[in-house]
C-alpha positions as CSV (number, residue, x, y, z in Angstrom):
1,M,-0.3,0.1,0.0
2,M,2.9,2.6,0.6
3,G,3.3,2.7,-3.3
4,F,-0.6,3.8,-3.1
5,Y,0.4,6.4,-0.8
6,I,3.4,7.6,-2.8
7,L,1.1,7.9,-6.1
8,I,-1.6,9.7,-4.4
9,G,0.7,12.2,-2.9
10,A,2.5,12.8,-6.1
11,I,-0.8,13.3,-7.8
12,S,-2.3,15.5,-5.3
13,L,1.2,17.8,-5.1
14,V,0.8,18.4,-8.8
15,S,-2.8,18.7,-8.8
16,W,-2.4,21.3,-6.1
17,I,0.8,23.1,-7.8
18,I,-1.5,23.6,-11.0
19,S,-5.0,25.1,-9.2
20,N,-2.5,27.1,-7.2
21,T,-0.6,28.7,-10.2
22,L,-4.1,29.0,-12.2
23,K,-5.5,31.0,-9.1
24,K,-2.4,33.3,-9.2
25,K,-2.9,33.8,-13.0
26,F,-6.8,34.7,-12.7
27,D,-5.5,37.0,-10.1
28,K,-2.9,38.4,-12.3
29,Y,-5.1,39.0,-15.4
30,S,-8.0,40.4,-13.5
31,K,-6.1,43.2,-13.1
32,I,-6.1,44.1,-17.0
33,S,-9.1,46.2,-17.5
34,L,-10.6,45.5,-21.0
35,R,-10.3,48.5,-23.1
36,N,-14.1,47.9,-24.5
37,G,-15.6,48.0,-21.0
38,M,-17.3,44.7,-21.1
39,S,-18.4,42.5,-18.4
40,G,-18.2,38.8,-18.9
41,A,-21.9,38.4,-19.2
42,E,-21.7,40.8,-22.0
43,I,-18.8,39.1,-23.8
44,A,-20.9,35.8,-23.5
45,Q,-24.0,37.3,-24.8
46,K,-22.4,39.1,-27.9
47,M,-20.4,35.1,-28.7
48,L,-23.6,33.5,-28.3
49,A,-25.3,36.2,-30.9
50,D,-22.1,36.1,-33.5
51,N,-22.3,32.2,-33.3
52,G,-26.2,32.4,-33.9
53,I,-27.5,30.9,-30.6
54,Y,-30.2,32.6,-29.1
55,D,-31.6,29.7,-26.8
56,V,-29.0,29.7,-24.0
57,K,-29.2,31.8,-21.3
58,V,-26.3,33.5,-19.5
59,I,-26.4,33.4,-15.7
60,S,-24.6,34.1,-12.6
61,T,-23.7,31.3,-10.2
62,P,-22.0,31.4,-6.7
63,G,-18.2,30.9,-5.9
64,R,-15.1,31.3,-7.6
65,L,-14.0,29.4,-10.6
66,T,-17.2,27.5,-10.7
67,D,-17.9,28.6,-14.4
68,H,-19.6,25.8,-16.7
69,Y,-21.9,25.6,-19.4
70,N,-25.0,23.1,-18.8
71,P,-26.1,21.3,-22.1
72,K,-29.3,20.1,-20.1
73,D,-30.7,23.4,-19.7
74,K,-28.6,25.3,-22.0
75,T,-27.6,27.7,-19.4
76,V,-23.7,29.5,-19.7
77,N,-23.0,29.6,-15.8
78,L,-20.3,32.5,-14.9
79,S,-19.3,32.8,-11.2
80,E,-20.1,35.9,-10.1
81,A,-16.5,37.4,-10.4
82,V,-16.7,36.6,-14.2
83,Y,-20.2,37.5,-14.9
84,N,-19.7,41.1,-13.4
85,Q,-16.2,42.0,-14.0
86,R,-14.6,43.6,-16.8
87,N,-11.1,42.1,-17.3
88,A,-8.9,39.7,-19.6
89,A,-9.4,37.0,-16.9
90,A,-13.6,37.3,-17.0
91,A,-13.2,37.6,-21.1
92,A,-11.2,34.3,-21.5
93,V,-13.7,32.5,-19.0
94,A,-16.7,33.9,-20.4
95,A,-15.8,33.0,-24.3
96,H,-14.5,29.5,-23.0
97,E,-18.0,28.4,-21.7
98,V,-19.7,29.8,-24.6
99,G,-17.3,27.7,-26.6
100,H,-19.0,24.7,-24.9
101,A,-22.3,26.1,-25.9
102,V,-20.9,26.6,-29.4
103,Q,-19.8,22.6,-29.5
104,H,-23.3,21.9,-28.2
105,A,-25.0,23.7,-31.3
106,K,-22.8,22.1,-33.5
107,A,-22.9,18.4,-32.3
108,Y,-19.1,18.5,-31.2
109,S,-18.8,14.8,-31.4
110,Y,-16.4,14.6,-28.0
111,L,-18.9,16.8,-26.1
112,T,-21.7,14.3,-27.5
113,M,-19.7,11.3,-26.2
114,R,-18.7,13.3,-23.1
115,S,-22.2,13.8,-22.2
116,K,-23.2,10.3,-22.6
117,L,-21.1,9.5,-20.3
118,V,-21.8,11.7,-17.3
119,P,-24.8,9.5,-15.6
120,V,-22.8,6.1,-16.1
121,V,-19.4,8.1,-14.6
122,S,-21.0,9.7,-11.9
123,V,-22.5,6.5,-10.6
124,S,-19.2,4.2,-11.2
125,S,-16.9,6.4,-9.9
126,R,-18.3,6.4,-6.5
127,F,-18.1,2.8,-5.9
128,S,-15.1,1.6,-8.6
129,Q,-12.0,2.0,-5.8
130,W,-14.3,0.3,-3.3
131,L,-15.2,-2.4,-5.4
132,V,-11.3,-3.2,-6.3
133,I,-10.2,-2.8,-3.1
134,G,-12.8,-5.4,-1.5
135,G,-12.3,-7.6,-4.3
136,L,-8.8,-7.9,-3.4
137,I,-9.4,-8.5,0.4
138,L,-12.5,-10.9,-0.6
139,G,-10.0,-12.8,-2.8
140,A,-7.2,-13.0,-0.4
141,A,-9.4,-14.4,2.2
142,S,-11.9,-16.9,-0.1
143,G,-8.6,-18.5,-1.6
144,A,-9.4,-20.3,-5.2
145,S,-12.7,-19.3,-5.4
146,G,-12.2,-16.4,-7.7
147,I,-15.4,-14.4,-6.7
148,G,-13.0,-11.3,-5.1
149,F,-11.1,-11.4,-8.5
150,Y,-14.3,-11.1,-10.6
151,I,-15.5,-8.2,-8.1
152,A,-11.9,-6.5,-8.5
153,I,-12.5,-6.8,-12.2
154,A,-15.9,-4.8,-12.2
155,G,-14.3,-2.3,-10.2
156,L,-11.5,-1.8,-12.8
157,G,-14.1,-1.7,-15.2
158,M,-15.9,1.1,-13.8
159,M,-12.4,2.8,-12.8
160,A,-11.5,2.5,-16.9
161,L,-14.8,4.3,-17.5
162,A,-13.8,7.1,-15.3
163,T,-10.3,7.3,-16.8
164,L,-11.9,7.2,-20.7
165,F,-14.3,10.0,-19.4
166,S,-11.2,12.3,-18.4
167,F,-9.5,12.0,-21.7
168,I,-12.3,12.6,-23.8
169,T,-12.9,15.9,-21.6
170,L,-9.4,17.2,-22.9
171,P,-10.5,17.8,-26.6
172,V,-13.8,19.1,-25.6
173,E,-11.9,22.0,-23.0
174,Y,-9.1,22.4,-25.4
175,D,-11.6,22.9,-28.3
176,A,-13.3,25.3,-26.4
177,S,-10.5,27.3,-25.4
178,N,-9.5,27.6,-29.1
179,R,-13.2,28.7,-30.2
180,A,-12.7,31.2,-27.6
181,L,-9.4,32.5,-28.6
182,A,-10.1,32.6,-31.7
183,W,-13.7,34.6,-31.1
184,L,-11.6,37.0,-29.5
185,K,-9.0,37.7,-31.9
186,N,-11.2,37.6,-35.0
187,K,-13.8,39.9,-33.5
188,N,-10.8,42.4,-32.2
189,M,-12.6,42.2,-28.5
190,V,-9.4,42.6,-26.9
191,S,-5.8,43.8,-27.4
192,Q,-2.8,42.4,-27.8
193,Q,-2.3,42.6,-24.1
194,E,-5.4,41.3,-23.1
195,F,-5.2,38.4,-25.5
196,A,-2.0,37.5,-24.4
197,G,-3.6,37.2,-20.5
198,S,-6.7,35.3,-21.7
199,K,-4.4,32.8,-23.8
200,D,-2.2,32.2,-20.6
201,A,-5.3,31.9,-18.2
202,L,-6.9,29.1,-20.4
203,K,-3.6,27.4,-21.0
204,W,-3.4,26.8,-17.2
205,A,-7.0,26.1,-16.7
206,A,-6.8,23.0,-19.6
207,R,-3.7,21.8,-17.5
208,T,-5.9,21.1,-14.7
209,Y,-7.8,18.6,-16.7
210,L,-4.8,17.3,-18.1
211,V,-3.4,16.5,-14.7
212,A,-6.6,14.9,-13.8
213,A,-6.8,12.6,-16.8
214,L,-3.0,11.6,-16.0
215,G,-3.8,11.1,-12.4
216,S,-6.9,8.8,-13.4
217,L,-4.8,7.1,-15.7
218,A,-2.0,6.3,-13.2
219,M,-4.8,5.0,-10.8
220,L,-6.0,2.4,-13.0
221,L,-2.7,1.2,-13.9
222,Y,-1.8,0.9,-10.0
223,W,-4.9,-1.1,-9.2
224,G,-4.7,-2.9,-12.6
225,M,-1.3,-4.3,-11.5
226,Q,-2.7,-5.0,-8.1
227,V,-5.4,-6.8,-9.4
228,L,-3.7,-8.9,-12.0
229,G,-0.6,-9.7,-9.6
230,S,-2.9,-11.1,-7.1
231,R,-3.6,-14.0,-9.5
232,D,-0.3,-15.0,-9.5
């Protein structure tokens, strides 16, 4: 189990570094005021209109970095700061979330796949690790019966779905950022300095998803070796 704790520690450390850097970046670019004076909410509304999307609402949601697009009720949810503020960070986040709305409107394949996996992964991610650990314990106790092994395999299958979900999320997030940055630049919504800040902020935001995907893969490989090794 020592290897497990080392793996968890390493993943947690990298995740903390990325998350902390992201917060610093957003604090930095929140100080760069937009020359056009538009708020995050206004940026989002304009990008939606420019893409011919009129059935999506832009609403404010509590918290910090809680911004997201909800395809079920077609809402772009912007954190209070992003919704109201008029700076490079707010513009980047607002445009990124609208990028997801554009993906939805255009039936972007990876977003469609991701949406289909959400209900399954929301359930499987809660139980996968417990099934693996329980299966290993039962396997050690039951000996040759093999039931513990198959329970652990079921847990690995659920874990694999969560890992797949994490990797499908990557192109979804990177594509939304690319759409956001292209729109900000092509529509002259930001100055060069503002664009550079928006691009850097979104780059660090994307890295949080990357480290999550790699962490999920590392956990799958670790537990896979534990389960398969228990058969030796």
